[in-house]
N, C-alpha and C positions, 0 to 999 in steps of 0.2 A: 684208692690208688691215685686219684687225681690230687688229693691233699698231699700224699707222700711224695709225689713228683713235683709239687708246687705249681700245678697247672689248674686253670679254670676249666670247667666242663667243655666249652666250645674249643679250647686249645687242645684238650685231650682227644676230642673227636677229629680235629683237623690234623693231628699228629699221626694218625693211622695206628693208634695203640690197640693191640689185641693180645689176648691171652692164648697160649698154646700149651696143651698138655701132652704128655708122652702117650703113645699108643693111638688107637683109632678113635676112642671116645674123648670128647672135650667136656670135662666135668666142670670147668670154670669159664666165666665170661665177665665182662665189665657191664654193669648196669648203665644204660645210656643216659638216664636222667640224673643219677646220683654219683656215678664214677666209682661205685663200690664194686669189690670183687664178690661175685655171687656164684652159687652152684647152678649148673644148668639142668641137672637131673639128680635123682636120689643116688647116693653113694652107699653101696652095700659092702661094708668092710669084710664080711665073711667071704663074699664072692671074689673080691679083689686080692685079698691077702691070705686067705685060707689059714694055714698054720703058722704064719709069720707073726712073731710077737709085736714087732714094730712096723706099723703100716704107714707108709709115706706115699703121698701123691704129689708128684712134682709138676710144676707148670712154669712157663717162662712168659715174661711180659715183653712183647716186641714193640718197639717204637720206630716207625718208618721214617719220620721226619727228624731233622736235627733238633737237638735240645740245647 
């Protein structure tokens, strides 16, 4: 994420960047040392999507500071 935004890691942290998922559970986060998008827990497709053929988890990247 840091690379895609063209930011160095300190700038990424200082910008208040965070990942927000739909629903109560937050399945994704930014790794503090690498700036990579990582999963925060195991994602069980059968539990989340049941009989839906196309399973999509959406998340948003929020940047609090100006870019």
